[in-house]
Short mmCIF file of the C-alpha atoms (twelve columns), coordinates in Angstrom:
data_MODEL
# 
_entry.id   MODEL 
# 
loop_
_atom_site.group_PDB 
_atom_site.id 
_atom_site.type_symbol 
_atom_site.label_atom_id 
_atom_site.label_alt_id 
_atom_site.label_comp_id 
_atom_site.label_asym_id 
_atom_site.label_seq_id 
_atom_site.Cartn_x 
_atom_site.Cartn_y 
_atom_site.Cartn_z 
_atom_site.pdbx_PDB_model_num 
ATOM 1   C CA . MET A 1   188.293 88.321  108.551 1 
ATOM 2   C CA . ASN A 2   191.337 90.824  110.039 1 
ATOM 3   C CA . GLY A 3   189.351 91.192  112.643 1 
ATOM 4   C CA . ILE A 4   189.197 87.942  113.599 1 
ATOM 5   C CA . LEU A 5   192.508 87.097  112.920 1 
ATOM 6   C CA . HIS A 6   193.725 89.597  115.382 1 
ATOM 7   C CA . ALA A 7   191.965 88.724  117.708 1 
ATOM 8   C CA . ILE A 8   193.338 85.349  117.595 1 
ATOM 9   C CA . PHE A 9   196.895 85.567  117.253 1 
ATOM 10  C CA . SER A 10  197.683 89.488  118.538 1 
ATOM 11  C CA . THR A 11  199.476 89.291  121.668 1 
ATOM 12  C CA . GLU A 12  196.115 91.040  123.422 1 
ATOM 13  C CA . GLY A 13  194.191 87.532  122.074 1 
ATOM 14  C CA . PHE A 14  193.762 84.237  122.681 1 
ATOM 15  C CA . PHE A 15  196.545 82.550  120.873 1 
ATOM 16  C CA . LEU A 16  199.714 84.641  121.734 1 
ATOM 17  C CA . GLY A 17  197.954 86.475  124.962 1 
ATOM 18  C CA . THR A 18  196.585 82.905  126.994 1 
ATOM 19  C CA . LEU A 19  196.864 79.939  125.120 1 
ATOM 20  C CA . VAL A 20  201.246 80.436  124.709 1 
ATOM 21  C CA . PRO A 21  201.675 82.018  127.829 1 
ATOM 22  C CA . PHE A 22  199.717 78.586  129.585 1 
ATOM 23  C CA . LEU A 23  201.480 76.060  127.536 1 
ATOM 24  C CA . PHE A 24  204.556 78.259  128.608 1 
ATOM 25  C CA . VAL A 25  204.073 77.568  132.581 1 
ATOM 26  C CA . LEU A 26  202.400 74.165  132.507 1 
ATOM 27  C CA . THR A 27  205.263 72.868  129.491 1 
ATOM 28  C CA . VAL A 28  208.201 74.462  132.061 1 
ATOM 29  C CA . VAL A 29  206.279 73.052  135.700 1 
ATOM 30  C CA . VAL A 30  205.563 70.012  133.898 1 
ATOM 31  C CA . PHE A 31  208.725 69.249  132.288 1 
ATOM 32  C CA . VAL A 32  210.847 69.879  135.412 1 
ATOM 33  C CA . HIS A 33  209.024 67.636  137.319 1 
ATOM 34  C CA . GLU A 34  208.994 64.689  135.549 1 
ATOM 35  C CA . MET A 35  213.037 65.987  135.065 1 
ATOM 36  C CA . GLY A 36  213.606 64.796  138.670 1 
ATOM 37  C CA . HIS A 37  211.557 61.513  138.047 1 
ATOM 38  C CA . TYR A 38  213.841 60.560  135.049 1 
ATOM 39  C CA . LEU A 39  217.596 62.066  136.221 1 
ATOM 40  C CA . VAL A 40  216.962 60.132  139.783 1 
ATOM 41  C CA . GLY A 41  215.514 57.126  138.333 1 
ATOM 42  C CA . ARG A 42  218.164 56.777  135.682 1 
ATOM 43  C CA . TRP A 43  220.917 57.488  138.814 1 
ATOM 44  C CA . CYS A 44  219.413 54.839  140.750 1 
ATOM 45  C CA . GLY A 45  219.804 52.710  137.588 1 
ATOM 46  C CA . ILE A 46  216.286 52.382  136.951 1 
ATOM 47  C CA . GLY A 47  215.260 51.324  133.499 1 
ATOM 48  C CA . VAL A 48  213.096 54.721  131.424 1 
ATOM 49  C CA . LYS A 49  210.565 53.600  129.017 1 
ATOM 50  C CA . ALA A 50  209.129 56.908  127.997 1 
ATOM 51  C CA . PHE A 51  208.863 60.599  128.672 1 
ATOM 52  C CA . SER A 52  205.947 61.988  128.051 1 
ATOM 53  C CA . ILE A 53  204.974 65.866  128.193 1 
ATOM 54  C CA . GLY A 54  200.916 65.462  127.844 1 
ATOM 55  C CA . PHE A 55  198.973 63.001  127.356 1 
ATOM 56  C CA . GLY A 56  196.752 60.843  124.368 1 
ATOM 57  C CA . PRO A 57  198.194 60.644  121.117 1 
ATOM 58  C CA . GLU A 58  201.774 61.569  120.234 1 
ATOM 59  C CA . LEU A 59  202.533 64.698  118.505 1 
ATOM 60  C CA . ILE A 60  206.192 64.280  117.890 1 
ATOM 61  C CA . GLY A 61  208.759 62.486  119.674 1 
ATOM 62  C CA . PHE A 62  212.326 60.495  119.355 1 
ATOM 63  C CA . ASN A 63  214.161 57.669  120.484 1 
ATOM 64  C CA . ASP A 64  216.994 57.728  122.730 1 
ATOM 65  C CA . ARG A 65  220.414 55.936  122.194 1 
ATOM 66  C CA . HIS A 66  218.917 53.947  125.512 1 
ATOM 67  C CA . GLY A 67  216.086 53.135  124.180 1 
ATOM 68  C CA . THR A 68  213.858 55.728  125.991 1 
ATOM 69  C CA . ARG A 69  210.814 57.877  123.461 1 
ATOM 70  C CA . TRP A 70  210.744 61.264  124.010 1 
ATOM 71  C CA . LYS A 71  207.150 62.380  123.264 1 
ATOM 72  C CA . LEU A 72  204.795 65.372  123.157 1 
ATOM 73  C CA . CYS A 73  201.122 63.933  123.456 1 
ATOM 74  C CA . ALA A 74  198.251 65.740  122.249 1 
ATOM 75  C CA . ILE A 75  197.170 66.604  125.782 1 
ATOM 76  C CA . PRO A 76  199.166 69.325  126.884 1 
ATOM 77  C CA . LEU A 77  197.499 68.621  131.096 1 
ATOM 78  C CA . GLY A 78  200.292 66.959  132.665 1 
ATOM 79  C CA . GLY A 79  203.250 63.944  131.637 1 
ATOM 80  C CA . TYR A 80  204.028 60.895  132.824 1 
ATOM 81  C CA . VAL A 81  207.737 59.341  132.654 1 
ATOM 82  C CA . LYS A 82  207.580 55.738  132.452 1 
ATOM 83  C CA . PHE A 83  209.429 53.092  133.702 1 
ATOM 84  C CA . VAL A 84  210.906 49.442  133.129 1 
ATOM 85  C CA . GLY A 85  207.942 47.522  134.476 1 
ATOM 86  C CA . ASP A 86  205.711 49.932  134.317 1 
ATOM 87  C CA . MET A 87  201.974 48.981  133.146 1 
ATOM 88  C CA . ASN A 88  200.320 52.555  133.144 1 
ATOM 89  C CA . ALA A 89  201.904 55.625  134.015 1 
ATOM 90  C CA . THR A 90  201.069 56.150  137.417 1 
ATOM 91  C CA . SER A 91  203.395 53.455  137.804 1 
ATOM 92  C CA . SER A 92  200.935 51.015  140.058 1 
ATOM 93  C CA . GLN A 93  202.415 47.548  140.806 1 
ATOM 94  C CA . PRO A 94  202.134 45.373  138.416 1 
ATOM 95  C CA . THR A 95  200.747 41.944  139.019 1 
ATOM 96  C CA . PRO A 96  202.825 38.800  138.932 1 
ATOM 97  C CA . GLU A 97  201.305 38.201  135.775 1 
ATOM 98  C CA . ASP A 98  203.221 41.486  134.438 1 
ATOM 99  C CA . LEU A 99  206.745 41.041  135.988 1 
ATOM 100 C CA . GLU A 100 206.959 37.200  133.514 1 
ATOM 101 C CA . THR A 101 206.657 38.913  130.770 1 
ATOM 102 C CA . LEU A 102 209.684 41.028  131.436 1 
ATOM 103 C CA . THR A 103 213.053 39.746  130.180 1 
ATOM 104 C CA . ASP A 104 215.720 39.040  133.050 1 
ATOM 105 C CA . GLU A 105 217.908 42.151  131.716 1 
ATOM 106 C CA . GLU A 106 214.054 44.179  132.222 1 
ATOM 107 C CA . ARG A 107 214.133 43.033  135.618 1 
ATOM 108 C CA . LYS A 108 217.200 43.807  136.621 1 
ATOM 109 C CA . VAL A 109 216.051 47.705  135.458 1 
ATOM 110 C CA . ALA A 110 212.426 47.278  136.727 1 
ATOM 111 C CA . PHE A 111 211.090 49.826  138.816 1 
ATOM 112 C CA . HIS A 112 209.588 47.428  140.854 1 
ATOM 113 C CA . THR A 113 211.972 44.898  141.460 1 
ATOM 114 C CA . GLN A 114 214.523 47.552  142.786 1 
ATOM 115 C CA . ALA A 115 215.070 48.825  146.696 1 
ATOM 116 C CA . ILE A 116 212.595 50.655  148.830 1 
ATOM 117 C CA . TRP A 117 214.612 53.615  149.196 1 
ATOM 118 C CA . LYS A 118 215.989 53.920  145.584 1 
ATOM 119 C CA . ARG A 119 211.716 53.696  144.547 1 
ATOM 120 C CA . ALA A 120 210.959 56.521  147.001 1 
ATOM 121 C CA . ALA A 121 214.097 58.452  145.729 1 
ATOM 122 C CA . THR A 122 212.779 57.891  141.981 1 
ATOM 123 C CA . VAL A 123 209.270 59.200  143.109 1 
ATOM 124 C CA . VAL A 124 210.028 61.791  145.694 1 
ATOM 125 C CA . ALA A 125 212.289 63.937  143.394 1 
ATOM 126 C CA . GLY A 126 209.486 64.817  140.643 1 
ATOM 127 C CA . PRO A 127 208.444 67.544  143.778 1 
ATOM 128 C CA . LEU A 128 211.561 68.137  145.180 1 
ATOM 129 C CA . PHE A 129 212.762 69.238  141.440 1 
ATOM 130 C CA . ASN A 130 209.403 71.470  141.191 1 
ATOM 131 C CA . PHE A 131 210.460 73.323  145.143 1 
ATOM 132 C CA . LEU A 132 214.168 73.426  143.636 1 
ATOM 133 C CA . LEU A 133 212.851 74.675  139.526 1 
ATOM 134 C CA . ALA A 134 210.823 78.066  142.579 1 
ATOM 135 C CA . ILE A 135 213.887 78.499  143.918 1 
ATOM 136 C CA . VAL A 136 215.895 78.775  140.845 1 
ATOM 137 C CA . VAL A 137 213.499 81.489  140.049 1 
ATOM 138 C CA . PHE A 138 213.231 83.255  143.021 1 
ATOM 139 C CA . SER A 139 217.077 83.405  143.459 1 
ATOM 140 C CA . VAL A 140 217.574 85.266  139.666 1 
ATOM 141 C CA . LEU A 141 214.683 87.591  140.252 1 
ATOM 142 C CA . PHE A 142 215.841 88.064  143.312 1 
ATOM 143 C CA . ALA A 143 219.414 88.676  142.413 1 
ATOM 144 C CA . SER A 144 218.142 91.165  139.211 1 
ATOM 145 C CA . TYR A 145 215.453 92.880  140.671 1 
ATOM 146 C CA . GLY A 146 216.365 92.971  144.849 1 
ATOM 147 C CA . ARG A 147 212.732 93.582  146.436 1 
ATOM 148 C CA . TYR A 148 211.039 95.995  148.551 1 
ATOM 149 C CA . VAL A 149 210.166 95.940  152.425 1 
ATOM 150 C CA . ALA A 150 208.447 98.591  154.340 1 
ATOM 151 C CA . GLU A 151 209.297 98.270  157.955 1 
ATOM 152 C CA . PRO A 152 205.818 96.546  160.471 1 
ATOM 153 C CA . MET A 153 204.578 99.934  160.991 1 
ATOM 154 C CA . VAL A 154 200.989 101.266 162.122 1 
ATOM 155 C CA . ALA A 155 200.193 104.261 160.159 1 
ATOM 156 C CA . GLU A 156 196.683 104.224 160.310 1 
ATOM 157 C CA . VAL A 157 193.727 102.158 162.020 1 
ATOM 158 C CA . THR A 158 190.179 101.277 160.327 1 
ATOM 159 C CA . ALA A 159 186.808 102.244 162.316 1 
ATOM 160 C CA . ASP A 160 185.286 99.529  163.667 1 
ATOM 161 C CA . SER A 161 188.382 96.841  162.372 1 
ATOM 162 C CA . PRO A 162 189.811 93.473  164.143 1 
ATOM 163 C CA . ALA A 163 193.083 95.837  165.250 1 
ATOM 164 C CA . ALA A 164 191.032 99.182  165.913 1 
ATOM 165 C CA . LYS A 165 188.741 96.567  168.452 1 
ATOM 166 C CA . ALA A 166 191.957 95.123  169.561 1 
ATOM 167 C CA . GLY A 167 193.419 98.638  170.959 1 
ATOM 168 C CA . ILE A 168 196.048 98.613  168.021 1 
ATOM 169 C CA . GLN A 169 196.959 102.441 167.586 1 
ATOM 170 C CA . PRO A 170 198.425 104.564 164.919 1 
ATOM 171 C CA . GLY A 171 202.051 104.475 165.332 1 
ATOM 172 C CA . ASP A 172 203.312 101.265 166.516 1 
ATOM 173 C CA . ARG A 173 205.410 99.362  165.292 1 
ATOM 174 C CA . PHE A 174 204.697 94.826  164.890 1 
ATOM 175 C CA . VAL A 175 207.307 93.007  166.639 1 
ATOM 176 C CA . SER A 176 205.729 89.483  166.454 1 
ATOM 177 C CA . VAL A 177 202.380 87.313  165.491 1 
ATOM 178 C CA . ASP A 178 201.942 85.178  167.294 1 
ATOM 179 C CA . GLY A 179 205.348 84.818  168.200 1 
ATOM 180 C CA . SER A 180 206.789 84.818  164.854 1 
ATOM 181 C CA . LYS A 181 208.960 87.590  164.596 1 
ATOM 182 C CA . VAL A 182 208.557 90.586  162.157 1 
ATOM 183 C CA . GLU A 183 210.896 92.607  159.949 1 
ATOM 184 C CA . THR A 184 208.744 93.681  157.196 1 
ATOM 185 C CA . PHE A 185 204.954 95.262  156.569 1 
ATOM 186 C CA . GLY A 186 205.264 92.205  154.359 1 
ATOM 187 C CA . ASP A 187 205.735 89.338  157.046 1 
ATOM 188 C CA . VAL A 188 203.027 90.976  158.884 1 
ATOM 189 C CA . GLN A 189 200.441 90.471  156.178 1 
ATOM 190 C CA . ARG A 190 202.503 86.943  155.465 1 
ATOM 191 C CA . LEU A 191 201.914 85.692  158.646 1 
ATOM 192 C CA . VAL A 192 197.693 87.548  158.626 1 
ATOM 193 C CA . SER A 193 196.365 86.716  155.372 1 
ATOM 194 C CA . GLY A 194 195.570 83.156  155.494 1 
ATOM 195 C CA . ARG A 195 193.701 82.713  159.177 1 
ATOM 196 C CA . ALA A 196 190.556 84.373  158.878 1 
ATOM 197 C CA . GLY A 197 188.674 83.720  161.724 1 
ATOM 198 C CA . ASP A 198 191.782 83.035  164.131 1 
ATOM 199 C CA . THR A 199 192.506 84.782  167.262 1 
ATOM 200 C CA . ILE A 200 195.928 86.050  167.171 1 
ATOM 201 C CA . THR A 201 198.530 87.338  169.081 1 
ATOM 202 C CA . PHE A 202 200.461 90.747  168.384 1 
ATOM 203 C CA . VAL A 203 203.003 92.178  170.295 1 
ATOM 204 C CA . MET A 204 203.590 95.847  169.461 1 
ATOM 205 C CA . LEU A 205 206.337 98.503  170.606 1 
ATOM 206 C CA . ARG A 206 204.195 101.118 171.527 1 
ATOM 207 C CA . ASP A 207 206.158 103.962 173.482 1 
ATOM 208 C CA . GLY A 208 209.294 102.209 173.544 1 
ATOM 209 C CA . LYS A 209 207.370 99.461  175.722 1 
ATOM 210 C CA . GLU A 210 205.605 95.801  174.509 1 
ATOM 211 C CA . VAL A 211 202.162 95.459  174.585 1 
ATOM 212 C CA . THR A 212 200.166 92.599  173.947 1 
ATOM 213 C CA . VAL A 213 196.666 92.804  172.054 1 
ATOM 214 C CA . THR A 214 194.566 89.709  170.401 1 
ATOM 215 C CA . ALA A 215 193.152 90.176  166.959 1 
ATOM 216 C CA . THR A 216 190.742 87.941  164.653 1 
ATOM 217 C CA . PRO A 217 191.287 88.850  160.902 1 
ATOM 218 C CA . GLN A 218 188.174 89.247  158.831 1 
ATOM 219 C CA . LEU A 219 188.180 88.374  154.552 1 
ATOM 220 C CA . MET A 220 188.413 91.410  152.641 1 
ATOM 221 C CA . GLU A 221 187.772 90.886  149.057 1 
ATOM 222 C CA . GLN A 222 190.948 91.951  147.266 1 
ATOM 223 C CA . GLN A 223 192.867 92.696  143.614 1 
ATOM 224 C CA . ASP A 224 195.702 90.860  143.338 1 
ATOM 225 C CA . ALA A 225 198.809 92.090  141.054 1 
ATOM 226 C CA . LEU A 226 197.227 90.327  138.212 1 
ATOM 227 C CA . GLY A 227 193.592 91.964  139.451 1 
ATOM 228 C CA . ASN A 228 191.903 88.791  139.869 1 
ATOM 229 C CA . LYS A 229 189.304 89.247  143.064 1 
ATOM 230 C CA . VAL A 230 190.519 86.906  146.343 1 
ATOM 231 C CA . LYS A 231 189.489 87.402  149.403 1 
ATOM 232 C CA . VAL A 232 192.450 87.892  152.316 1 
ATOM 233 C CA . ALA A 233 192.715 88.076  155.538 1 
ATOM 234 C CA . VAL A 234 192.897 91.264  157.458 1 
ATOM 235 C CA . ILE A 235 192.981 93.536  160.474 1 
ATOM 236 C CA . GLY A 236 192.532 96.851  159.240 1 
ATOM 237 C CA . VAL A 237 195.593 98.388  159.345 1 
ATOM 238 C CA . VAL A 238 197.515 100.435 156.929 1 
ATOM 239 C CA . ASN A 239 201.140 101.257 156.356 1 
ATOM 240 C CA . ASN A 240 202.464 104.042 154.680 1 
ATOM 241 C CA . LYS A 241 205.386 106.038 152.995 1 
ATOM 242 C CA . GLU A 242 206.941 108.591 155.692 1 
ATOM 243 C CA . LEU A 243 205.894 105.624 158.713 1 
ATOM 244 C CA . GLY A 244 207.274 102.537 156.350 1 
ATOM 245 C CA . GLN A 245 210.189 103.902 155.112 1 
ATOM 246 C CA . PRO A 246 209.889 101.537 151.925 1 
ATOM 247 C CA . ARG A 247 213.292 100.966 150.582 1 
ATOM 248 C CA . LEU A 248 214.671 98.176  148.035 1 
ATOM 249 C CA . ILE A 249 216.504 95.927  149.232 1 
ATOM 250 C CA . THR A 250 219.672 93.903  147.217 1 
ATOM 251 C CA . TYR A 251 221.012 90.896  147.389 1 
ATOM 252 C CA . THR A 252 224.693 88.984  146.033 1 
ATOM 253 C CA . PRO A 253 224.264 85.506  144.513 1 
ATOM 254 C CA . VAL A 254 224.367 83.991  147.746 1 
ATOM 255 C CA . GLY A 255 222.057 86.167  149.107 1 
ATOM 256 C CA . ALA A 256 219.379 85.667  146.565 1 
ATOM 257 C CA . VAL A 257 219.244 81.748  147.410 1 
ATOM 258 C CA . ALA A 258 218.873 81.906  150.495 1 
ATOM 259 C CA . ALA A 259 216.137 84.612  150.507 1 
ATOM 260 C CA . ALA A 260 214.521 82.296  147.465 1 
ATOM 261 C CA . VAL A 261 214.877 79.477  149.955 1 
ATOM 262 C CA . GLU A 262 213.383 81.218  152.541 1 
ATOM 263 C CA . GLU A 263 210.491 82.327  149.996 1 
ATOM 264 C CA . THR A 264 210.043 78.718  148.715 1 
ATOM 265 C CA . GLY A 265 209.169 77.850  152.003 1 
ATOM 266 C CA . HIS A 266 206.950 80.501  153.119 1 
ATOM 267 C CA . VAL A 267 205.297 79.554  150.162 1 
ATOM 268 C CA . ILE A 268 204.971 75.664  150.713 1 
ATOM 269 C CA . GLU A 269 203.754 76.788  154.646 1 
ATOM 270 C CA . ARG A 270 200.825 78.853  153.073 1 
ATOM 271 C CA . THR A 271 199.994 76.364  150.490 1 
ATOM 272 C CA . GLY A 272 199.727 73.783  153.060 1 
ATOM 273 C CA . GLN A 273 197.807 76.006  155.759 1 
ATOM 274 C CA . PHE A 274 195.339 76.966  152.663 1 
ATOM 275 C CA . LEU A 275 194.911 73.307  151.720 1 
ATOM 276 C CA . GLN A 276 194.277 71.858  155.353 1 
ATOM 277 C CA . ARG A 277 191.668 75.055  156.285 1 
ATOM 278 C CA . PHE A 278 189.595 74.290  152.636 1 
ATOM 279 C CA . ALA A 279 189.358 70.949  154.252 1 
ATOM 280 C CA . VAL A 280 187.198 72.067  157.235 1 
ATOM 281 C CA . GLY A 281 185.452 74.120  155.226 1 
ATOM 282 C CA . ARG A 282 187.031 77.569  156.341 1 
ATOM 283 C CA . GLU A 283 188.927 78.529  152.836 1 
ATOM 284 C CA . ASP A 284 186.416 79.992  149.950 1 
ATOM 285 C CA . LYS A 285 186.298 77.803  147.425 1 
ATOM 286 C CA . CYS A 286 186.895 80.120  144.856 1 
ATOM 287 C CA . GLN A 287 190.753 80.382  145.590 1 
ATOM 288 C CA . LEU A 288 191.034 76.905  143.666 1 
ATOM 289 C CA . GLY A 289 191.449 76.990  139.782 1 
ATOM 290 C CA . GLY A 290 192.307 73.867  137.447 1 
ATOM 291 C CA . PRO A 291 193.790 74.958  133.775 1 
ATOM 292 C CA . VAL A 292 191.227 77.433  132.468 1 
ATOM 293 C CA . LYS A 293 191.973 79.790  135.618 1 
ATOM 294 C CA . ILE A 294 195.739 79.284  135.041 1 
ATOM 295 C CA . ALA A 295 195.426 79.920  131.357 1 
ATOM 296 C CA . ASP A 296 194.025 83.235  133.098 1 
ATOM 297 C CA . MET A 297 196.518 83.934  135.461 1 
ATOM 298 C CA . ALA A 298 199.284 83.075  132.802 1 
ATOM 299 C CA . GLY A 299 197.564 85.261  130.049 1 
ATOM 300 C CA . LYS A 300 197.992 88.461  132.892 1 
ATOM 301 C CA . ALA A 301 201.123 88.010  133.869 1 
ATOM 302 C CA . ALA A 302 202.438 87.632  130.330 1 
ATOM 303 C CA . LYS A 303 200.972 91.563  130.039 1 
ATOM 304 C CA . LEU A 304 202.419 93.103  132.305 1 
ATOM 305 C CA . GLY A 305 206.094 91.215  131.592 1 
ATOM 306 C CA . PHE A 306 208.085 88.023  131.456 1 
ATOM 307 C CA . GLU A 307 209.016 87.806  135.249 1 
ATOM 308 C CA . TRP A 308 205.955 87.698  136.169 1 
ATOM 309 C CA . LEU A 309 205.241 84.895  134.036 1 
ATOM 310 C CA . VAL A 310 208.145 83.045  135.378 1 
ATOM 311 C CA . GLN A 311 207.240 84.163  139.431 1 
ATOM 312 C CA . LEU A 312 203.691 81.978  138.086 1 
ATOM 313 C CA . VAL A 313 205.732 79.835  136.824 1 
ATOM 314 C CA . ALA A 314 207.493 79.340  140.570 1 
ATOM 315 C CA . LEU A 315 204.380 79.553  142.442 1 
ATOM 316 C CA . LEU A 316 202.518 76.889  140.148 1 
ATOM 317 C CA . SER A 317 205.792 74.777  140.485 1 
ATOM 318 C CA . ILE A 318 205.304 74.420  144.091 1 
ATOM 319 C CA . GLY A 319 201.950 74.048  144.591 1 
ATOM 320 C CA . ILE A 320 201.911 71.357  141.767 1 
ATOM 321 C CA . GLY A 321 204.629 69.931  144.183 1 
ATOM 322 C CA . PHE A 322 203.100 69.769  147.276 1 
ATOM 323 C CA . LEU A 323 199.653 68.323  145.706 1 
ATOM 324 C CA . ASN A 324 202.005 65.479  144.791 1 
ATOM 325 C CA . LEU A 325 203.286 64.717  147.883 1 
ATOM 326 C CA . LEU A 326 199.623 64.418  149.494 1 
ATOM 327 C CA . PRO A 327 199.561 60.313  150.553 1 
ATOM 328 C CA . ILE A 328 196.766 60.073  147.436 1 
ATOM 329 C CA . PRO A 329 197.636 57.117  145.486 1 
ATOM 330 C CA . PRO A 330 198.408 57.654  142.671 1 
ATOM 331 C CA . LEU A 331 200.145 60.676  143.943 1 
ATOM 332 C CA . ASP A 332 203.705 60.738  144.208 1 
ATOM 333 C CA . GLY A 333 202.981 60.689  148.212 1 
ATOM 334 C CA . GLY A 334 200.467 57.703  147.937 1 
ATOM 335 C CA . HIS A 335 204.005 55.546  146.501 1 
ATOM 336 C CA . LEU A 336 206.033 57.451  149.303 1 
ATOM 337 C CA . LEU A 337 203.199 55.830  151.965 1 
ATOM 338 C CA . PHE A 338 203.298 52.650  150.343 1 
ATOM 339 C CA . TYR A 339 206.987 52.384  150.575 1 
ATOM 340 C CA . GLY A 340 206.765 53.554  154.241 1 
ATOM 341 C CA . VAL A 341 204.274 50.586  154.883 1 
ATOM 342 C CA . GLU A 342 206.357 48.406  153.248 1 
ATOM 343 C CA . ALA A 343 209.731 49.324  155.292 1 
ATOM 344 C CA . VAL A 344 207.974 49.076  158.606 1 
ATOM 345 C CA . ILE A 345 205.850 45.571  157.271 1 
ATOM 346 C CA . ARG A 346 209.316 44.317  155.602 1 
ATOM 347 C CA . ARG A 347 206.768 43.447  152.823 1 
ATOM 348 C CA . PRO A 348 204.850 45.013  149.982 1 
ATOM 349 C CA . VAL A 349 201.391 45.960  150.726 1 
ATOM 350 C CA . SER A 350 199.148 43.192  149.643 1 
ATOM 351 C CA . GLU A 351 197.951 43.656  146.233 1 
ATOM 352 C CA . ARG A 352 193.940 43.718  146.784 1 
ATOM 353 C CA . MET A 353 194.816 46.676  149.533 1 
ATOM 354 C CA . MET A 354 196.565 48.659  146.561 1 
ATOM 355 C CA . GLU A 355 193.986 47.889  144.404 1 
ATOM 356 C CA . MET A 356 191.412 49.249  146.655 1 
ATOM 357 C CA . ALA A 357 193.314 51.807  147.711 1 
ATOM 358 C CA . TYR A 358 194.169 53.103  144.315 1 
ATOM 359 C CA . ARG A 359 190.703 52.669  143.317 1 
ATOM 360 C CA . ALA A 360 189.602 55.305  146.103 1 
ATOM 361 C CA . GLY A 361 192.565 57.853  145.816 1 
ATOM 362 C CA . LEU A 362 191.973 57.861  141.649 1 
ATOM 363 C CA . LEU A 363 188.004 58.643  142.740 1 
ATOM 364 C CA . LEU A 364 188.900 61.589  144.984 1 
ATOM 365 C CA . VAL A 365 191.647 62.316  142.317 1 
ATOM 366 C CA . LEU A 366 189.531 63.055  139.731 1 
ATOM 367 C CA . CYS A 367 186.215 64.328  141.977 1 
ATOM 368 C CA . PHE A 368 189.298 67.253  143.290 1 
ATOM 369 C CA . MET A 369 189.760 68.104  139.428 1 
ATOM 370 C CA . GLY A 370 185.966 67.581  138.780 1 
ATOM 371 C CA . PHE A 371 185.886 70.314  141.348 1 
ATOM 372 C CA . VAL A 372 188.109 72.959  139.925 1 
ATOM 373 C CA . PHE A 373 187.176 72.296  136.395 1 
ATOM 374 C CA . TRP A 374 183.649 73.585  138.001 1 
ATOM 375 C CA . ASN A 375 184.585 76.599  139.929 1 
ATOM 376 C CA . ASP A 376 186.723 77.477  136.709 1 
ATOM 377 C CA . LEU A 377 183.120 77.413  134.619 1 
ATOM 378 C CA . PHE A 378 180.669 77.891  136.730 1 
ATOM 379 C CA . GLY A 379 181.422 77.880  140.141 1 
ATOM 380 C CA . CYS A 380 183.017 81.365  140.485 1 
# 
């Protein structure tokens, strides 16, 4: 019995070692996302009926003085803000019959009776708050711990690698990668790691002269900082202490924020690049995971320290924010797409067209969720 309890409740066990970190990461990301919708919606004068973390049966909750029900529900895999006039958690367009059930006071503060800009601002606030959360996390980490960087030097070239075939030599210094200037070896890795199979142009500094070469990165399986096996694109160059001269960069508070904004932008860019390549079959499907993979990563991050866990919060927050901006109903981006069409044609999209789009979008989202669950449990 003691062995079972230890396996469940110790920091190495499932409850404290995996479930609690997972719930912490997911709850923070979902709460911030929904708080974005809530705060901007309230600022725009929209009434809020419910703010929920999780779905399904309510576990605990309370009503505030504005009549909003704040609640924690049994299935902690998301959340929602239900505005006045919403007939479901996805804020889809209500029917005329649904609107007739509202009182005059409710119509004034109902979500779907507001100006387009108010609806759009409320919807986009969720993903934007996710990005802001990442910026805050990265700012604190950079201000607290700084960041190690190394000069973009080539110490070794792996035999028969893309770099060797391109003519890159030990002692070369990277100047740019496909036109993007690089200052650190990490910049090179960032610009190469997601582009397996692409022909990339490198400008190298050799003996005081710039030399231009092309190389095609190839996938290689590596272990990330959490011990997960990942496939990243490499060209086959190695840095070392002698040439790389690794150093710690420290930041002022303002500098940390600027670096955090830049880092968030890089992660958003890489996320978009990955999804674009994945859609055309150029990325490894096992790089996508669902709740099971996130729980595993949260447990591993927690064992390394709280700073690793909050870094995972930042990365997941960016991912959730980006995915929600995809123009697919019932995601936030799908709502924004409809508002954009409404602004152009100066009338709401027809109920029939909207219903068809929502059904198709919901099917697509459910298929994606099923795919990542399959990856989690059986596929990878």
